[in-house]
C-alpha positions as CSV (number, residue, x, y, z in Angstrom):
1,M,-14.6,7.4,19.2
2,D,-12.3,4.4,17.8
3,I,-10.0,6.1,15.3
4,R,-9.8,2.8,13.4
5,D,-13.7,2.9,12.5
6,S,-13.9,6.5,11.5
7,A,-14.6,5.2,8.2
8,G,-16.2,8.2,6.8
9,R,-13.2,10.3,7.5
10,W,-10.8,7.9,5.8
11,D,-13.3,7.3,2.8
12,A,-13.1,11.3,2.2
13,L,-9.5,11.1,1.7
14,G,-10.3,9.6,-1.8
15,S,-12.5,12.7,-2.7
16,K,-11.7,14.7,-5.8
17,D,-12.6,17.9,-4.0
18,V,-9.7,19.2,-2.2
19,S,-11.6,20.9,0.7
20,S,-13.3,17.7,1.5
21,R,-10.0,15.9,1.7
22,E,-8.7,18.7,4.0
23,E,-11.5,18.6,6.5
24,A,-11.2,14.8,6.6
25,M,-7.3,14.9,7.1
26,E,-7.9,17.6,10.0
27,N,-10.4,15.4,11.6
28,I,-7.9,12.6,11.5
29,R,-5.1,14.6,12.6
30,Q,-7.0,15.7,15.7
31,E,-8.5,12.3,16.7
32,V,-4.8,10.8,16.1
33,M,-3.0,13.5,18.4
34,R,-5.8,12.9,21.1
35,S,-5.1,9.1,21.0
36,V,-1.3,9.7,21.3
37,E,-1.7,12.2,23.9
38,N,-3.9,9.8,26.0
39,I,-1.3,7.0,25.3
40,G,1.8,8.8,25.9
41,P,5.5,8.0,25.0
42,M,6.1,4.2,24.7
43,N,8.2,4.0,27.8
44,E,5.2,5.6,30.1
45,V,2.7,3.2,28.6
46,L,5.0,0.2,29.4
47,S,5.4,1.2,33.2
48,A,1.6,2.7,33.5
49,P,-0.6,0.6,35.8
50,G,-4.1,-0.1,34.1
51,S,-5.2,-0.2,30.4
52,P,-5.3,3.2,28.3
53,A,-8.4,4.2,26.9
54,V,-6.8,3.7,23.4
55,S,-4.8,0.7,23.1
56,P,-1.4,0.7,21.5
57,S,-2.2,-1.9,19.3
58,D,-5.1,0.1,17.8
59,L,-3.0,3.2,17.4
60,N,-0.3,1.2,15.7
61,D,-2.7,0.1,13.2
62,V,-3.8,4.0,12.4
63,L,-0.1,4.8,12.3
64,A,0.7,2.0,9.8
65,R,-2.3,3.3,7.8
66,L,-1.0,6.7,7.8
67,L,2.5,5.7,6.7
68,M,0.8,3.7,3.9
69,L,-1.1,6.9,2.7
70,S,2.2,9.0,3.2
71,K,3.7,6.8,0.5
72,R,0.9,5.5,-1.8
73,C,-2.0,8.0,-1.9
74,P,-2.4,9.6,-5.5
75,Y,-2.9,13.0,-3.8
76,A,0.0,14.8,-3.0
77,D,-1.9,17.0,-0.3
78,V,-3.0,13.9,1.6
79,R,0.8,12.3,1.4
80,E,2.3,15.5,2.6
81,K,-0.3,16.0,5.6
82,C,0.0,12.1,6.5
83,A,3.9,12.3,6.7
84,R,3.3,15.4,9.0
85,V,1.1,13.8,11.2
86,L,3.5,11.0,11.8
87,Q,6.3,13.5,12.7
88,S,4.2,15.2,15.0
89,V,3.7,11.8,16.8
90,Q,7.1,11.1,16.7
91,E,7.9,14.3,18.3
92,I,5.9,13.6,21.4
93,G,8.0,10.4,22.1
94,V,5.8,7.8,20.3
95,R,7.5,5.5,17.8
96,I,6.2,5.5,14.3
97,P,6.5,2.8,11.7
98,R,9.0,2.8,8.8
99,P,8.2,0.7,5.7
100,L,10.2,-2.6,5.1
101,G,11.4,-3.0,1.6
102,N,11.9,-1.0,-1.3
103,G,8.7,-0.2,-3.0
104,P,5.9,-2.0,-4.5
105,S,8.1,-4.8,-6.2
106,R,11.2,-6.4,-5.4
107,F,12.2,-6.7,-8.9
108,I,11.5,-3.5,-10.2
109,P,12.9,-0.2,-9.0
110,E,10.8,1.9,-7.1
111,K,11.4,5.1,-8.9
112,E,10.5,3.5,-12.3
113,I,7.1,2.4,-10.9
114,L,6.3,5.7,-9.1
115,Q,7.5,7.7,-12.2
116,V,4.6,6.4,-14.4
117,S,1.7,8.3,-12.8
118,K,3.6,11.4,-12.9
119,V,4.0,11.5,-16.6
120,D,0.7,9.9,-17.7
121,A,-2.3,12.0,-16.8
122,R,-4.6,8.9,-17.7
123,T,-2.8,6.4,-15.3
124,Q,-3.0,9.4,-12.4
125,T,-6.6,9.3,-12.8
126,I,-6.9,5.7,-12.9
127,F,-5.3,5.6,-9.7
128,E,-7.3,8.2,-8.0
129,D,-10.6,6.3,-9.2
130,A,-8.9,2.9,-7.6
131,F,-8.1,4.9,-4.5
132,A,-11.7,6.3,-4.0
133,A,-13.1,2.6,-4.5
134,L,-10.9,0.9,-2.2
135,G,-9.3,3.4,0.2
136,R,-5.9,2.2,-0.9
137,L,-3.8,2.2,-4.0
138,D,-2.4,-1.5,-3.9
139,N,1.1,-2.7,-5.2
140,I,-0.4,-4.6,-7.8
141,S,-2.1,-1.7,-9.3
142,L,0.9,0.4,-9.0
143,V,3.0,-2.2,-11.0
144,M,0.2,-2.5,-13.8
145,G,0.4,1.2,-13.9
146,F,2.7,0.6,-16.7
147,H,0.0,-0.2,-18.9
148,P,-3.0,1.9,-18.0
149,R,-5.5,0.5,-20.6
150,Y,-5.2,-3.0,-19.3
151,L,-5.2,-1.6,-15.6
152,E,-8.6,0.2,-16.3
153,S,-10.1,-3.0,-17.7
154,F,-8.5,-5.1,-14.8
155,L,-9.6,-2.8,-12.1
156,R,-13.5,-2.4,-13.8
157,T,-13.5,-6.3,-13.7
158,Q,-12.2,-6.8,-10.3
159,H,-14.6,-4.3,-9.0
160,Y,-17.6,-5.9,-10.3
161,L,-16.6,-9.4,-9.2
162,L,-16.1,-8.1,-5.7
163,Q,-18.4,-5.4,-5.1
164,M,-21.3,-5.1,-7.4
165,D,-24.5,-7.1,-7.5
166,G,-24.0,-10.7,-8.1
167,P,-24.9,-14.4,-7.3
168,L,-22.6,-14.4,-4.0
169,S,-22.5,-12.4,-0.8
170,L,-19.6,-10.3,-0.2
171,H,-17.9,-12.1,2.3
172,Y,-18.2,-15.4,0.3
173,R,-16.4,-13.6,-2.8
174,H,-13.5,-12.5,-0.6
175,Y,-13.1,-16.1,1.2
176,I,-13.1,-17.6,-2.3
177,G,-10.4,-15.3,-3.0
178,I,-8.3,-16.5,0.2
179,M,-9.0,-20.2,-0.7
180,A,-7.6,-19.4,-4.4
181,A,-4.7,-17.5,-3.3
182,A,-3.8,-20.0,-0.7
183,R,-3.2,-22.7,-3.1
184,H,0.0,-20.8,-4.2
185,Q,0.5,-20.0,-0.9
186,C,0.3,-16.3,-1.9
187,S,0.3,-14.6,1.6
188,Y,0.2,-11.0,-0.1
189,L,-3.3,-11.8,-1.6
190,V,-4.4,-14.0,1.3
191,N,-3.7,-10.9,3.9
192,L,-5.6,-8.5,1.6
193,H,-8.5,-10.4,1.3
194,V,-8.6,-11.5,5.1
195,N,-8.8,-7.7,5.8
196,D,-11.6,-7.1,3.4
197,F,-13.5,-10.5,4.4
198,L,-13.6,-8.9,7.9
199,Q,-14.5,-5.3,6.7
200,V,-17.7,-6.9,5.1
201,G,-18.7,-8.6,8.3
202,G,-17.4,-12.0,7.5
203,D,-17.1,-14.4,10.7
204,P,-13.4,-14.6,12.1
205,K,-13.9,-18.0,12.9
206,W,-13.9,-18.9,9.1
207,L,-10.1,-17.8,9.1
208,N,-9.1,-20.4,11.7
209,G,-9.2,-22.9,8.8
210,L,-11.4,-24.2,5.8
211,D,-12.9,-26.7,8.3
212,G,-14.3,-23.6,10.1
213,A,-16.1,-22.4,7.1
214,P,-19.6,-23.6,6.1
215,Q,-19.6,-26.9,4.3
216,K,-20.8,-25.2,1.0
217,L,-17.6,-23.5,0.8
218,Q,-15.7,-26.5,2.0
219,N,-17.0,-28.5,-0.8
220,L,-15.6,-26.0,-3.3
221,G,-12.1,-27.0,-2.0
222,E,-11.6,-30.1,-4.6
223,L,-12.6,-27.8,-7.5
224,N,-10.2,-25.1,-6.3
225,K,-7.4,-27.6,-6.2
226,I,-7.9,-29.2,-9.4
227,L,-8.4,-25.9,-11.3
228,A,-5.3,-24.5,-9.7
229,H,-3.1,-27.2,-10.6
230,R,-4.5,-29.6,-13.1
231,P,-7.6,-28.4,-14.6
232,W,-7.8,-30.7,-17.5
233,L,-9.1,-33.2,-14.7
234,V,-12.3,-31.2,-14.1
235,T,-15.3,-33.2,-15.2
236,K,-19.1,-32.9,-15.2
237,A,-19.0,-35.0,-12.1
238,H,-17.3,-32.5,-10.0
239,I,-20.0,-29.9,-11.2
240,E,-22.7,-32.3,-10.2
241,Q,-21.2,-32.9,-6.8
242,L,-21.6,-29.1,-6.1
243,L,-24.9,-28.6,-7.7
244,K,-26.4,-31.5,-5.9
245,A,-25.2,-31.2,-2.5
246,E,-28.8,-30.9,-0.9
247,E,-28.8,-28.1,1.6
248,H,-25.2,-27.3,0.9
249,S,-25.7,-27.2,-2.8
250,W,-24.5,-24.4,-5.3
251,S,-26.8,-22.6,-8.0
252,L,-25.4,-22.7,-11.4
253,A,-25.1,-18.7,-11.2
254,E,-23.0,-19.1,-7.8
255,L,-21.0,-21.6,-9.4
256,I,-20.3,-19.5,-12.3
257,H,-19.4,-16.7,-10.0
258,A,-17.2,-18.7,-7.7
259,V,-15.0,-20.2,-10.8
260,V,-14.5,-16.9,-12.0
261,L,-13.0,-15.8,-8.9
262,L,-11.0,-18.9,-8.4
263,T,-9.5,-18.7,-11.6
264,H,-9.0,-14.8,-11.3
265,Y,-7.0,-15.4,-8.0
266,H,-5.1,-18.4,-9.2
267,S,-3.5,-16.2,-12.1
268,L,-3.3,-13.0,-9.9
269,A,-1.2,-15.1,-7.4
270,S,1.1,-15.8,-10.7
271,F,1.2,-12.1,-11.6
272,T,2.1,-11.4,-8.0
273,F,4.9,-13.6,-7.8
274,G,6.0,-13.1,-11.1
275,C,6.4,-9.1,-10.7
276,G,7.9,-10.0,-7.0
277,I,5.0,-7.8,-5.4
278,S,5.9,-6.6,-1.9
279,P,3.5,-6.8,1.1
280,E,1.3,-3.7,1.5
281,I,2.9,-1.1,3.7
282,H,0.0,-1.1,6.3
283,C,-0.2,-4.9,6.2
284,D,1.9,-7.7,7.9
285,G,5.5,-7.4,6.5
286,G,5.0,-4.3,5.1
287,H,6.3,-2.1,8.0
288,T,8.2,-2.1,11.4
289,F,8.2,-0.2,14.5
290,R,11.7,-1.2,15.1
291,P,14.4,1.4,14.5
292,P,16.8,0.6,11.5
293,S,19.6,-2.0,12.4
294,V,23.2,-1.0,11.9
295,S,23.5,-3.6,8.8
296,N,20.2,-2.6,7.5
297,Y,19.5,-6.5,6.9
298,C,16.4,-8.1,7.7
299,V,15.8,-11.6,8.1
300,C,12.6,-11.4,6.1
301,D,14.7,-10.6,3.2
302,I,16.2,-13.9,3.0
303,A,12.5,-15.5,2.7
304,N,11.8,-13.0,0.0
305,G,14.8,-13.9,-1.8
306,N,16.8,-10.7,-1.2
307,G,19.6,-12.2,0.5
308,A,23.4,-12.1,0.0
309,T,23.0,-14.9,-2.6
310,E,20.8,-12.7,-4.8
311,E,23.0,-9.7,-4.3
312,M,26.1,-11.4,-5.4
313,L,24.1,-12.7,-8.4
314,A,23.0,-9.3,-9.3
315,N,26.6,-8.0,-9.1
316,H,27.8,-10.9,-11.2
317,P,25.0,-11.4,-13.9
318,M,25.2,-13.8,-16.8
319,P,27.2,-12.7,-19.7
320,E,25.1,-10.0,-21.8
321,A,23.5,-11.1,-24.8
322,S,24.0,-7.9,-26.7
323,S,22.4,-9.2,-29.7
324,E,19.4,-11.0,-27.7
325,V,16.8,-8.7,-29.2
326,E,18.0,-8.5,-32.7
327,V,18.5,-12.3,-32.9
328,L,14.6,-12.5,-31.7
329,M,13.5,-10.0,-34.3
330,E,15.4,-11.7,-37.2
331,R,13.9,-14.9,-36.4
332,M,10.2,-13.4,-36.4
333,K,11.1,-11.9,-39.7
334,Q,12.3,-15.5,-41.1
335,L,9.1,-17.1,-39.8
336,Q,7.1,-14.6,-41.5
337,E,8.7,-15.4,-44.7
338,C,8.3,-19.1,-44.4
339,R,4.6,-18.5,-43.5
340,D,4.2,-16.6,-46.7
341,E,6.2,-19.3,-48.8
342,E,4.6,-22.6,-47.5
343,E,1.8,-23.8,-45.1
344,A,2.3,-27.1,-43.2
345,S,-0.3,-29.7,-43.6
346,Q,-2.8,-30.3,-41.0
347,E,-1.2,-33.6,-40.1
348,E,2.2,-32.0,-39.6
349,M,0.4,-29.0,-37.5
350,A,-1.1,-31.7,-35.3
351,T,2.3,-33.5,-34.7
352,R,4.1,-30.2,-34.1
353,F,1.6,-29.5,-31.2
354,E,1.9,-32.8,-29.5
355,R,5.7,-32.6,-29.8
356,E,5.6,-29.1,-28.0
357,K,3.2,-30.4,-25.6
358,T,5.1,-33.4,-24.8
359,E,8.2,-31.1,-24.4
360,S,6.4,-28.7,-22.3
361,M,5.8,-31.4,-19.7
362,L,9.5,-31.9,-19.5
363,V,10.4,-28.4,-18.7
364,V,11.0,-28.2,-14.9
365,T,10.0,-25.6,-13.0
366,A,12.6,-23.8,-11.1
367,E,14.1,-25.2,-7.9
368,D,11.6,-28.2,-8.1
369,D,12.0,-29.4,-4.6
370,E,9.3,-30.0,-1.9
371,M,7.9,-26.9,-0.5
372,M,5.4,-27.0,2.4
373,P,3.6,-23.8,2.8
374,S,3.3,-21.9,6.0
375,R,0.8,-22.7,8.6
376,D,-1.1,-19.2,8.3
377,V,-1.7,-20.1,4.4
378,S,-2.2,-23.6,4.3
379,R,-5.2,-23.4,6.8
380,H,-7.3,-22.0,3.9
381,F,-7.2,-25.2,1.9
382,E,-6.8,-28.9,2.2
383,D,-4.2,-31.3,0.6
384,P,-1.1,-29.1,0.2
385,T,0.9,-31.7,-1.5
386,Y,-1.3,-31.7,-4.4
387,G,0.5,-29.6,-7.3
388,Y,1.2,-29.5,-10.9
389,K,4.6,-31.1,-10.4
390,D,3.1,-34.4,-9.5
391,F,1.8,-35.2,-12.9
392,S,4.8,-34.1,-14.7
393,R,6.9,-36.2,-12.8
394,R,4.7,-39.4,-13.4
395,G,4.7,-38.5,-16.9
396,E,0.8,-38.5,-17.1
397,H,-0.5,-37.8,-20.4
398,V,-2.6,-34.4,-20.7
399,P,-5.4,-34.8,-23.0
400,T,-5.7,-32.7,-26.2
401,F,-8.5,-30.0,-25.8
402,R,-9.4,-28.6,-29.2
403,V,-10.5,-25.0,-29.2
404,Q,-12.4,-25.6,-32.3
405,D,-14.7,-27.9,-30.3
406,Y,-15.1,-25.6,-27.3
407,S,-13.6,-21.9,-27.3
408,W,-14.0,-19.0,-25.0
409,E,-15.5,-16.8,-28.0
410,D,-18.2,-19.2,-29.3
411,H,-19.1,-21.2,-25.8
412,G,-17.4,-19.9,-22.7
413,Y,-18.2,-16.2,-23.2
414,S,-22.0,-16.7,-23.8
415,L,-22.4,-19.3,-20.6
416,V,-20.7,-16.7,-18.3
417,N,-22.7,-13.8,-19.6
418,R,-26.2,-15.8,-19.4
419,L,-25.5,-16.8,-15.9
420,Y,-23.6,-13.9,-14.4
421,P,-24.9,-10.9,-16.7
422,D,-22.0,-8.3,-17.9
423,V,-19.0,-10.5,-16.7
424,G,-18.6,-12.5,-19.8
425,Q,-18.2,-8.8,-21.5
426,L,-15.7,-7.5,-18.8
427,L,-13.5,-10.9,-18.9
428,D,-13.4,-10.8,-23.0
429,E,-12.4,-7.1,-22.7
430,K,-9.7,-8.0,-20.3
431,F,-8.6,-11.1,-22.2
432,Q,-8.5,-9.0,-25.7
433,M,-6.7,-6.0,-23.9
434,A,-3.9,-8.3,-22.7
435,Y,-3.5,-10.3,-25.9
436,N,-3.5,-7.1,-28.3
437,L,-1.8,-4.7,-26.2
438,T,1.4,-3.5,-28.1
439,Y,3.3,-0.1,-28.1
440,N,5.2,-1.5,-31.4
441,T,8.5,-1.7,-29.6
442,M,11.2,-4.3,-28.5
443,A,13.5,-2.9,-26.0
444,T,14.8,0.2,-27.9
445,H,13.6,-0.7,-31.5
446,K,10.7,0.9,-32.5
447,D,7.7,0.3,-35.2
448,V,8.1,-3.6,-34.4
449,D,5.1,-5.8,-35.2
450,T,5.1,-8.0,-32.1
451,S,1.9,-9.9,-32.8
452,M,3.9,-13.2,-33.7
453,L,5.7,-13.0,-30.4
454,R,2.6,-12.4,-28.1
455,R,0.6,-15.4,-29.8
456,A,3.7,-17.8,-29.2
457,I,3.6,-16.7,-25.6
458,W,-0.2,-17.3,-25.2
459,N,-0.3,-20.4,-27.2
460,Y,2.5,-21.9,-25.3
461,I,0.7,-21.4,-22.1
462,H,-2.2,-22.9,-23.6
463,C,-0.2,-25.8,-25.0
464,M,1.2,-26.7,-21.4
465,F,-2.6,-27.1,-20.3
466,G,-3.3,-29.4,-23.5
467,I,-5.2,-26.7,-25.3
468,R,-4.6,-26.6,-29.1
469,Y,-5.5,-24.2,-32.1
470,D,-5.7,-26.0,-35.3
471,D,-4.6,-23.0,-37.3
472,Y,-1.3,-22.4,-35.4
473,D,1.9,-23.6,-36.2
474,Y,3.5,-24.8,-32.9
475,G,7.2,-25.1,-34.3
476,E,7.1,-21.2,-34.1
477,I,7.3,-21.4,-30.3
478,N,10.8,-23.2,-30.1
479,Q,12.1,-20.6,-32.7
480,L,10.7,-17.5,-30.4
481,L,11.0,-18.7,-26.9
482,D,14.4,-19.9,-25.7
483,R,14.5,-22.6,-22.7
484,S,15.1,-19.9,-20.0
485,F,12.1,-18.1,-20.9
486,K,10.0,-21.2,-21.0
487,V,11.4,-22.4,-17.6
488,Y,10.2,-19.1,-16.3
489,I,6.8,-19.3,-18.0
490,K,6.2,-22.6,-16.7
491,T,7.3,-21.6,-13.1
492,M,5.2,-18.7,-13.0
493,V,2.0,-20.2,-14.4
494,C,2.5,-23.7,-12.6
495,S,4.4,-23.0,-9.7
496,P,4.7,-19.2,-9.0
497,E,5.5,-19.4,-5.6
498,K,9.1,-20.6,-6.6
499,I,9.8,-17.6,-8.7
500,T,12.8,-15.6,-7.6
501,K,14.4,-12.2,-8.6
502,R,17.3,-14.1,-10.4
503,M,14.7,-15.8,-12.7
504,Y,12.7,-12.6,-13.5
505,E,16.2,-10.8,-14.4
506,S,17.4,-13.8,-16.4
507,F,14.9,-13.7,-19.2
508,W,14.9,-11.0,-21.8
509,R,17.6,-9.3,-20.3
510,Q,17.8,-6.4,-22.5
511,F,13.9,-5.5,-22.5
512,Q,12.4,-2.9,-20.4
513,H,10.5,-3.6,-16.8
514,S,7.2,-2.4,-18.6
515,E,7.9,-5.2,-21.2
516,K,8.2,-7.8,-18.8
517,V,5.4,-6.7,-16.7
518,H,3.7,-6.9,-20.1
519,V,4.7,-10.6,-20.4
520,N,3.4,-11.3,-17.0
521,L,0.0,-9.7,-18.0
522,L,-0.1,-12.1,-21.1
523,L,0.9,-14.9,-18.9
524,M,-2.0,-14.4,-16.3
525,E,-4.8,-14.0,-18.6
526,A,-3.7,-17.0,-20.8
527,R,-3.6,-18.9,-17.5
528,M,-7.0,-17.6,-16.2
529,Q,-8.7,-18.4,-19.8
530,A,-7.2,-21.9,-19.9
531,E,-8.6,-22.6,-16.4
532,L,-12.0,-21.1,-17.2
533,L,-12.3,-23.2,-20.6
534,Y,-12.0,-26.4,-18.8
535,A,-14.4,-25.3,-15.9
536,L,-17.1,-24.1,-18.3
537,R,-16.6,-27.0,-20.6
538,A,-17.4,-29.3,-17.7
539,I,-20.5,-27.1,-16.5
540,T,-21.8,-27.0,-20.4
541,R,-21.6,-30.9,-20.3
542,Y,-23.5,-31.0,-16.8
543,M,-26.0,-28.6,-18.6
544,T,-26.5,-30.7,-21.6
C-alpha cells in the first residue's frame, strides 16, 4: 500500500474521537516502519543495486507530513505520537526532516502565536474543526487565531468558496487561486494550492504554465492582472469578452465565483506577506533533511529578509516613541471634539478627498525597485512587469468612485447573492467582522473607542483605489495615520511582496502583535472589497 495515499488513515487524525485517532495513528506508524525497514538506512539505499519497493522520495514526503503533524496538529496525542514515530525512524538510521524557520510567522514570536489556543477554548475548537476539514492547520489560520471570531468567519467563507457546491469545478477553483496568488509572487499560497489542485484531480500539465491551461482560464488572465494592480480600469468590455468567448465563454455565475476567488487570493497574499507567514512545514522551504549547520545560518534566510542586515536593524531599532500611543489617543479625542463643534461643507469634504487621493499616489512603496518574479511563480500568469507602481510613476489620474452611486451594501451584496447563493452573506459577515472587530484597547490602554481609527484605515485604503464616502472627512486621515504607517499600508495593499520585517516593526512600535495582525485583517478586507466593487460594478453595467 502507498503510505502517501492512505487518505482515510490521515483524515482520521482529525477525528474528535480519541480512539479513532489512536487507531489511525497506529496504522500509520506500522506502515511507516514497514516502509523504513524496506528501504533501510540512507547509506545502504545509496549503495544498494535496484530500486526499493518504496522510494526514498515517497518516504520523505510522509516523514515531512509527520513532522508537520508533530508541530501543528491541534491534538496533543497526535503531536506526541508523530514525534515518537520520527524518533523511531531516526533510531533505525534513516535521516528525518527538521523544520526550517522559527514558527508560523517570521515577524511574530512562535510562543506568542501558539499560546493563543492554549488559553482560549474557542480558538482551540476552531483549530480542531479546520484541521478536520483540511487535514492541516495552516500558518495563516494560526496567526489569525489572535482573533478567533474573525478566523471563524474567514474559514467558513474560504471553505464555501473552495469545497462546497458552486458554479466552478474544484480544480478550477484551486487553479484560479494559484493564478491570483502568483500575481504577487506569493509562493506560499501558490504551493498550497498546487498541492490542493493535484489532490482534487487537476491536470499536472496545467502547472507548467498558464499556456498549458484551458483557453477559458487563459482568458481570465487579463481580468486577474487588472484587478490585482489597477482595478479602476475594469470595464464592462472586459466582462463582455469573457462572457461572449464562444466555446470558451464563462457563465455569469461562473464569473462571479471566479471574481470572488481572484479578489480573495489577491488580498490574502497581502495578509501573507504583511504577517511574514512562513512556508508550511511539509511544503518546499518548510523543512530540510540536512543536519543543522554550525553557524545555524541558511541562504534562504537572505531571501526571506532574515539575514544579518535585519538582525542588525533589530539590535539597533529606531528611537522608541514612548508617547506614540498617547499622541494618537489625544488626536482621536481632539478630532471627536472638532466633529461635535463644526461640520465641513460638502465642497470642502470633496476637496479633502481629492487632496488625500492625490497624496496617496505620491506615497512610494518600500524599496520601489524592479523586481522580477521567479520562474516557478511567474509561469502562472502573463505580463509580469504590469503593476500598481507603473501608474503612480506616470502620474495617471485615478477616477473617483462614489460609494453613494455603487456600494457593497446596496448593490454588490445582492448581485453576488443572486448569482452565487449564500456567498454575498458570507462575505458581508467577514467584511463586518473585520471592520467592527474591537477589544476597546490600544497597546496597554483599556476602554478606548477605536472606531475612528479603524474607519480611517479602511477609508484610506479605499481612497488609494479612488473610492470616496461622501459623509467622511478625509482630513482625519493625516491626523491619525503617520507617513511610515501610510508607506506600510500602501506597500502591503499594492506591492505586498516588498514587505519586510523591518517595515512591520517600524509602525505602531508600542502596539501588540495581535493589534498589528488586526490592522492586517483590516487592510486585507478593505482591499478585497475595493477590488470587488470595481468588478461587480462592471458586471452590473454589462447586465444593464
